[in-house]
mmCIF file of the N, C-alpha and C atoms, coordinates in Angstrom:
data_MODEL
# 
_entry.id   MODEL 
# 
loop_
_atom_site.group_PDB 
_atom_site.id 
_atom_site.type_symbol 
_atom_site.label_atom_id 
_atom_site.label_alt_id 
_atom_site.label_comp_id 
_atom_site.label_asym_id 
_atom_site.label_entity_id 
_atom_site.label_seq_id 
_atom_site.pdbx_PDB_ins_code 
_atom_site.Cartn_x 
_atom_site.Cartn_y 
_atom_site.Cartn_z 
_atom_site.occupancy 
_atom_site.B_iso_or_equiv 
_atom_site.pdbx_formal_charge 
_atom_site.auth_seq_id 
_atom_site.auth_comp_id 
_atom_site.auth_asym_id 
_atom_site.auth_atom_id 
_atom_site.pdbx_PDB_model_num 
ATOM 1   N N  . UNK A 1 1  ? 24.584  154.770 186.756 1.00 0.00 ? 1  UNK A N  1 
ATOM 2   C CA . UNK A 1 1  ? 22.962  154.670 186.309 1.00 0.00 ? 1  UNK A CA 1 
ATOM 3   C C  . UNK A 1 1  ? 22.819  153.495 186.033 1.00 0.00 ? 1  UNK A C  1 
ATOM 4   N N  . UNK A 1 2  ? 23.285  153.259 185.072 1.00 0.00 ? 2  UNK A N  1 
ATOM 5   C CA . UNK A 1 2  ? 22.692  151.564 184.668 1.00 0.00 ? 2  UNK A CA 1 
ATOM 6   C C  . UNK A 1 2  ? 22.771  150.492 185.461 1.00 0.00 ? 2  UNK A C  1 
ATOM 7   N N  . UNK A 1 3  ? 23.412  150.669 186.479 1.00 0.00 ? 3  UNK A N  1 
ATOM 8   C CA . UNK A 1 3  ? 23.946  149.534 187.866 1.00 0.00 ? 3  UNK A CA 1 
ATOM 9   C C  . UNK A 1 3  ? 22.337  149.753 188.407 1.00 0.00 ? 3  UNK A C  1 
ATOM 10  N N  . UNK A 1 4  ? 22.291  150.472 188.954 1.00 0.00 ? 4  UNK A N  1 
ATOM 11  C CA . UNK A 1 4  ? 20.554  150.997 189.782 1.00 0.00 ? 4  UNK A CA 1 
ATOM 12  C C  . UNK A 1 4  ? 19.461  150.549 188.608 1.00 0.00 ? 4  UNK A C  1 
ATOM 13  N N  . UNK A 1 5  ? 19.756  150.522 187.181 1.00 0.00 ? 5  UNK A N  1 
ATOM 14  C CA . UNK A 1 5  ? 18.325  150.768 186.847 1.00 0.00 ? 5  UNK A CA 1 
ATOM 15  C C  . UNK A 1 5  ? 18.330  149.393 185.964 1.00 0.00 ? 5  UNK A C  1 
ATOM 16  N N  . UNK A 1 6  ? 19.392  148.470 186.085 1.00 0.00 ? 6  UNK A N  1 
ATOM 17  C CA . UNK A 1 6  ? 18.871  146.970 185.072 1.00 0.00 ? 6  UNK A CA 1 
ATOM 18  C C  . UNK A 1 6  ? 18.336  145.922 186.265 1.00 0.00 ? 6  UNK A C  1 
ATOM 19  N N  . UNK A 1 7  ? 18.989  145.911 187.615 1.00 0.00 ? 7  UNK A N  1 
ATOM 20  C CA . UNK A 1 7  ? 17.846  144.785 188.272 1.00 0.00 ? 7  UNK A CA 1 
ATOM 21  C C  . UNK A 1 7  ? 16.293  145.311 188.758 1.00 0.00 ? 7  UNK A C  1 
ATOM 22  N N  . UNK A 1 8  ? 16.622  146.715 188.496 1.00 0.00 ? 8  UNK A N  1 
ATOM 23  C CA . UNK A 1 8  ? 14.784  147.122 188.312 1.00 0.00 ? 8  UNK A CA 1 
ATOM 24  C C  . UNK A 1 8  ? 14.096  146.796 187.387 1.00 0.00 ? 8  UNK A C  1 
ATOM 25  N N  . UNK A 1 9  ? 14.594  147.000 186.357 1.00 0.00 ? 9  UNK A N  1 
ATOM 26  C CA . UNK A 1 9  ? 14.119  146.681 185.209 1.00 0.00 ? 9  UNK A CA 1 
ATOM 27  C C  . UNK A 1 9  ? 13.820  144.463 185.166 1.00 0.00 ? 9  UNK A C  1 
ATOM 28  N N  . UNK A 1 10 ? 14.744  143.988 186.054 1.00 0.00 ? 10 UNK A N  1 
ATOM 29  C CA . UNK A 1 10 ? 14.517  142.800 185.699 1.00 0.00 ? 10 UNK A CA 1 
ATOM 30  C C  . UNK A 1 10 ? 13.546  142.193 186.586 1.00 0.00 ? 10 UNK A C  1 
ATOM 31  N N  . UNK A 1 11 ? 13.905  142.691 187.752 1.00 0.00 ? 11 UNK A N  1 
ATOM 32  C CA . UNK A 1 11 ? 12.502  142.612 188.895 1.00 0.00 ? 11 UNK A CA 1 
ATOM 33  C C  . UNK A 1 11 ? 10.880  142.830 188.245 1.00 0.00 ? 11 UNK A C  1 
ATOM 34  N N  . UNK A 1 12 ? 10.910  144.416 187.136 1.00 0.00 ? 12 UNK A N  1 
ATOM 35  C CA . UNK A 1 12 ? 9.683   144.165 187.249 1.00 0.00 ? 12 UNK A CA 1 
ATOM 36  C C  . UNK A 1 12 ? 9.043   143.274 186.500 1.00 0.00 ? 12 UNK A C  1 
ATOM 37  N N  . UNK A 1 13 ? 10.412  142.733 185.329 1.00 0.00 ? 13 UNK A N  1 
ATOM 38  C CA . UNK A 1 13 ? 9.598   141.479 184.121 1.00 0.00 ? 13 UNK A CA 1 
ATOM 39  C C  . UNK A 1 13 ? 9.473   140.188 184.866 1.00 0.00 ? 13 UNK A C  1 
ATOM 40  N N  . UNK A 1 14 ? 10.499  139.876 186.321 1.00 0.00 ? 14 UNK A N  1 
ATOM 41  C CA . UNK A 1 14 ? 10.114  138.847 186.673 1.00 0.00 ? 14 UNK A CA 1 
ATOM 42  C C  . UNK A 1 14 ? 8.592   138.948 187.165 1.00 0.00 ? 14 UNK A C  1 
ATOM 43  N N  . UNK A 1 15 ? 7.880   139.822 188.099 1.00 0.00 ? 15 UNK A N  1 
ATOM 44  C CA . UNK A 1 15 ? 7.180   140.436 188.652 1.00 0.00 ? 15 UNK A CA 1 
ATOM 45  C C  . UNK A 1 15 ? 5.510   139.884 187.654 1.00 0.00 ? 15 UNK A C  1 
ATOM 46  N N  . UNK A 1 16 ? 6.221   140.504 186.150 1.00 0.00 ? 16 UNK A N  1 
ATOM 47  C CA . UNK A 1 16 ? 5.115   140.513 185.425 1.00 0.00 ? 16 UNK A CA 1 
ATOM 48  C C  . UNK A 1 16 ? 4.887   138.653 184.555 1.00 0.00 ? 16 UNK A C  1 
ATOM 49  N N  . UNK A 1 17 ? 5.814   138.072 185.098 1.00 0.00 ? 17 UNK A N  1 
ATOM 50  C CA . UNK A 1 17 ? 5.535   136.934 184.799 1.00 0.00 ? 17 UNK A CA 1 
ATOM 51  C C  . UNK A 1 17 ? 5.526   136.155 185.709 1.00 0.00 ? 17 UNK A C  1 
ATOM 52  N N  . UNK A 1 18 ? 5.468   135.923 186.886 1.00 0.00 ? 18 UNK A N  1 
ATOM 53  C CA . UNK A 1 18 ? 5.452   135.201 188.495 1.00 0.00 ? 18 UNK A CA 1 
ATOM 54  C C  . UNK A 1 18 ? 3.261   135.620 189.136 1.00 0.00 ? 18 UNK A C  1 
ATOM 55  N N  . UNK A 1 19 ? 3.125   136.701 188.397 1.00 0.00 ? 19 UNK A N  1 
ATOM 56  C CA . UNK A 1 19 ? 1.995   137.349 189.082 1.00 0.00 ? 19 UNK A CA 1 
ATOM 57  C C  . UNK A 1 19 ? 1.248   136.209 188.529 1.00 0.00 ? 19 UNK A C  1 
ATOM 58  N N  . UNK A 1 20 ? 1.250   136.500 187.039 1.00 0.00 ? 20 UNK A N  1 
ATOM 59  C CA . UNK A 1 20 ? 0.125   135.718 186.489 1.00 0.00 ? 20 UNK A CA 1 
ATOM 60  C C  . UNK A 1 20 ? 0.441   134.317 186.471 1.00 0.00 ? 20 UNK A C  1 
ATOM 61  N N  . UNK A 1 21 ? 1.202   133.152 187.215 1.00 0.00 ? 21 UNK A N  1 
ATOM 62  C CA . UNK A 1 21 ? 1.136   132.145 187.700 1.00 0.00 ? 21 UNK A CA 1 
ATOM 63  C C  . UNK A 1 21 ? 0.608   132.491 188.842 1.00 0.00 ? 21 UNK A C  1 
ATOM 64  N N  . UNK A 1 22 ? 0.870   133.016 189.885 1.00 0.00 ? 22 UNK A N  1 
ATOM 65  C CA . UNK A 1 22 ? 0.514   133.041 191.061 1.00 0.00 ? 22 UNK A CA 1 
ATOM 66  C C  . UNK A 1 22 ? -0.601  133.248 191.198 1.00 0.00 ? 22 UNK A C  1 
ATOM 67  N N  . UNK A 1 23 ? -1.350  133.978 190.201 1.00 0.00 ? 23 UNK A N  1 
ATOM 68  C CA . UNK A 1 23 ? -3.231  134.196 189.967 1.00 0.00 ? 23 UNK A CA 1 
ATOM 69  C C  . UNK A 1 23 ? -3.784  133.143 189.613 1.00 0.00 ? 23 UNK A C  1 
ATOM 70  N N  . UNK A 1 24 ? -2.628  132.142 188.454 1.00 0.00 ? 24 UNK A N  1 
ATOM 71  C CA . UNK A 1 24 ? -3.340  130.915 187.460 1.00 0.00 ? 24 UNK A CA 1 
ATOM 72  C C  . UNK A 1 24 ? -3.648  130.048 189.251 1.00 0.00 ? 24 UNK A C  1 
ATOM 73  N N  . UNK A 1 25 ? -2.275  129.629 189.845 1.00 0.00 ? 25 UNK A N  1 
ATOM 74  C CA . UNK A 1 25 ? -2.525  129.241 191.327 1.00 0.00 ? 25 UNK A CA 1 
ATOM 75  C C  . UNK A 1 25 ? -3.744  129.135 192.104 1.00 0.00 ? 25 UNK A C  1 
ATOM 76  N N  . UNK A 1 26 ? -3.705  130.489 192.052 1.00 0.00 ? 26 UNK A N  1 
ATOM 77  C CA . UNK A 1 26 ? -4.967  130.972 193.048 1.00 0.00 ? 26 UNK A CA 1 
ATOM 78  C C  . UNK A 1 26 ? -6.559  130.662 192.566 1.00 0.00 ? 26 UNK A C  1 
ATOM 79  N N  . UNK A 1 27 ? -6.315  130.624 191.619 1.00 0.00 ? 27 UNK A N  1 
ATOM 80  C CA . UNK A 1 27 ? -7.777  130.584 190.786 1.00 0.00 ? 27 UNK A CA 1 
ATOM 81  C C  . UNK A 1 27 ? -8.157  129.520 190.245 1.00 0.00 ? 27 UNK A C  1 
ATOM 82  N N  . UNK A 1 28 ? -7.236  128.619 189.784 1.00 0.00 ? 28 UNK A N  1 
ATOM 83  C CA . UNK A 1 28 ? -7.594  127.326 189.435 1.00 0.00 ? 28 UNK A CA 1 
ATOM 84  C C  . UNK A 1 28 ? -8.411  126.381 190.622 1.00 0.00 ? 28 UNK A C  1 
ATOM 85  N N  . UNK A 1 29 ? -7.868  126.718 191.563 1.00 0.00 ? 29 UNK A N  1 
ATOM 86  C CA . UNK A 1 29 ? -8.841  125.977 193.209 1.00 0.00 ? 29 UNK A CA 1 
ATOM 87  C C  . UNK A 1 29 ? -9.789  126.398 193.181 1.00 0.00 ? 29 UNK A C  1 
ATOM 88  N N  . UNK A 1 30 ? -10.101 127.617 192.676 1.00 0.00 ? 30 UNK A N  1 
ATOM 89  C CA . UNK A 1 30 ? -11.241 128.813 193.049 1.00 0.00 ? 30 UNK A CA 1 
ATOM 90  C C  . UNK A 1 30 ? -12.121 127.806 192.285 1.00 0.00 ? 30 UNK A C  1 
ATOM 91  N N  . UNK A 1 31 ? -12.060 128.158 191.152 1.00 0.00 ? 31 UNK A N  1 
ATOM 92  C CA . UNK A 1 31 ? -12.587 127.601 190.201 1.00 0.00 ? 31 UNK A CA 1 
ATOM 93  C C  . UNK A 1 31 ? -13.381 126.509 190.121 1.00 0.00 ? 31 UNK A C  1 
ATOM 94  N N  . UNK A 1 32 ? -12.518 125.259 190.326 1.00 0.00 ? 32 UNK A N  1 
ATOM 95  C CA . UNK A 1 32 ? -12.663 124.044 191.074 1.00 0.00 ? 32 UNK A CA 1 
ATOM 96  C C  . UNK A 1 32 ? -13.608 123.882 191.722 1.00 0.00 ? 32 UNK A C  1 
ATOM 97  N N  . UNK A 1 33 ? -13.379 124.682 193.083 1.00 0.00 ? 33 UNK A N  1 
ATOM 98  C CA . UNK A 1 33 ? -14.628 124.809 193.855 1.00 0.00 ? 33 UNK A CA 1 
ATOM 99  C C  . UNK A 1 33 ? -15.642 125.121 193.893 1.00 0.00 ? 33 UNK A C  1 
ATOM 100 N N  . UNK A 1 34 ? -15.200 125.941 192.560 1.00 0.00 ? 34 UNK A N  1 
ATOM 101 C CA . UNK A 1 34 ? -17.090 126.949 192.727 1.00 0.00 ? 34 UNK A CA 1 
ATOM 102 C C  . UNK A 1 34 ? -17.915 125.601 191.646 1.00 0.00 ? 34 UNK A C  1 
ATOM 103 N N  . UNK A 1 35 ? -16.961 125.304 190.702 1.00 0.00 ? 35 UNK A N  1 
ATOM 104 C CA . UNK A 1 35 ? -17.369 124.535 190.106 1.00 0.00 ? 35 UNK A CA 1 
ATOM 105 C C  . UNK A 1 35 ? -18.155 123.026 190.822 1.00 0.00 ? 35 UNK A C  1 
ATOM 106 N N  . UNK A 1 36 ? -17.494 122.645 191.831 1.00 0.00 ? 36 UNK A N  1 
ATOM 107 C CA . UNK A 1 36 ? -17.911 121.845 192.298 1.00 0.00 ? 36 UNK A CA 1 
ATOM 108 C C  . UNK A 1 36 ? -19.472 121.941 193.139 1.00 0.00 ? 36 UNK A C  1 
ATOM 109 N N  . UNK A 1 37 ? -19.427 123.557 193.731 1.00 0.00 ? 37 UNK A N  1 
ATOM 110 C CA . UNK A 1 37 ? -20.305 123.783 194.722 1.00 0.00 ? 37 UNK A CA 1 
ATOM 111 C C  . UNK A 1 37 ? -21.888 123.872 193.532 1.00 0.00 ? 37 UNK A C  1 
ATOM 112 N N  . UNK A 1 38 ? -21.457 124.664 192.416 1.00 0.00 ? 38 UNK A N  1 
ATOM 113 C CA . UNK A 1 38 ? -22.647 125.307 191.478 1.00 0.00 ? 38 UNK A CA 1 
ATOM 114 C C  . UNK A 1 38 ? -23.449 124.012 190.859 1.00 0.00 ? 38 UNK A C  1 
ATOM 115 N N  . UNK A 1 39 ? -22.298 123.068 190.876 1.00 0.00 ? 39 UNK A N  1 
ATOM 116 C CA . UNK A 1 39 ? -22.332 121.710 189.848 1.00 0.00 ? 39 UNK A CA 1 
ATOM 117 C C  . UNK A 1 39 ? -24.094 121.545 190.417 1.00 0.00 ? 39 UNK A C  1 
ATOM 118 N N  . UNK A 1 40 ? -24.101 120.549 191.749 1.00 0.00 ? 40 UNK A N  1 
ATOM 119 C CA . UNK A 1 40 ? -25.412 120.258 192.350 1.00 0.00 ? 40 UNK A CA 1 
ATOM 120 C C  . UNK A 1 40 ? -26.540 120.917 191.905 1.00 0.00 ? 40 UNK A C  1 
ATOM 121 N N  . UNK A 1 41 ? -26.188 122.267 192.646 1.00 0.00 ? 41 UNK A N  1 
ATOM 122 C CA . UNK A 1 41 ? -27.660 123.464 192.586 1.00 0.00 ? 41 UNK A CA 1 
ATOM 123 C C  . UNK A 1 41 ? -28.312 123.199 190.828 1.00 0.00 ? 41 UNK A C  1 
ATOM 124 N N  . UNK A 1 42 ? -27.346 123.414 190.169 1.00 0.00 ? 42 UNK A N  1 
ATOM 125 C CA . UNK A 1 42 ? -27.768 123.479 188.379 1.00 0.00 ? 42 UNK A CA 1 
ATOM 126 C C  . UNK A 1 42 ? -28.448 122.046 188.868 1.00 0.00 ? 42 UNK A C  1 
ATOM 127 N N  . UNK A 1 43 ? -27.938 121.204 188.653 1.00 0.00 ? 43 UNK A N  1 
ATOM 128 C CA . UNK A 1 43 ? -28.772 119.534 188.793 1.00 0.00 ? 43 UNK A CA 1 
ATOM 129 C C  . UNK A 1 43 ? -30.098 119.912 189.757 1.00 0.00 ? 43 UNK A C  1 
ATOM 130 N N  . UNK A 1 44 ? -30.227 120.369 190.891 1.00 0.00 ? 44 UNK A N  1 
ATOM 131 C CA . UNK A 1 44 ? -31.338 120.261 191.941 1.00 0.00 ? 44 UNK A CA 1 
ATOM 132 C C  . UNK A 1 44 ? -32.192 120.970 190.924 1.00 0.00 ? 44 UNK A C  1 
ATOM 133 N N  . UNK A 1 45 ? -31.838 122.235 190.878 1.00 0.00 ? 45 UNK A N  1 
ATOM 134 C CA . UNK A 1 45 ? -33.012 123.280 189.819 1.00 0.00 ? 45 UNK A CA 1 
ATOM 135 C C  . UNK A 1 45 ? -33.597 122.553 188.706 1.00 0.00 ? 45 UNK A C  1 
ATOM 136 N N  . UNK A 1 46 ? -32.466 121.941 187.711 1.00 0.00 ? 46 UNK A N  1 
ATOM 137 C CA . UNK A 1 46 ? -33.682 121.556 186.870 1.00 0.00 ? 46 UNK A CA 1 
ATOM 138 C C  . UNK A 1 46 ? -34.224 120.398 187.063 1.00 0.00 ? 46 UNK A C  1 
ATOM 139 N N  . UNK A 1 47 ? -33.915 119.536 188.252 1.00 0.00 ? 47 UNK A N  1 
ATOM 140 C CA . UNK A 1 47 ? -34.627 118.102 188.507 1.00 0.00 ? 47 UNK A CA 1 
ATOM 141 C C  . UNK A 1 47 ? -35.927 118.847 189.382 1.00 0.00 ? 47 UNK A C  1 
# 
């Protein structure tokens, strides 16, 4: 049973570290693009 449990635990721990990195890589460009789109709108609204 130990041989079957160890790979599963390692895989779970790896996913816990990989998923946040993937989420950050995906979210960063979206936030940058959103900021680039929102900034002119805010500037126009203030003017």
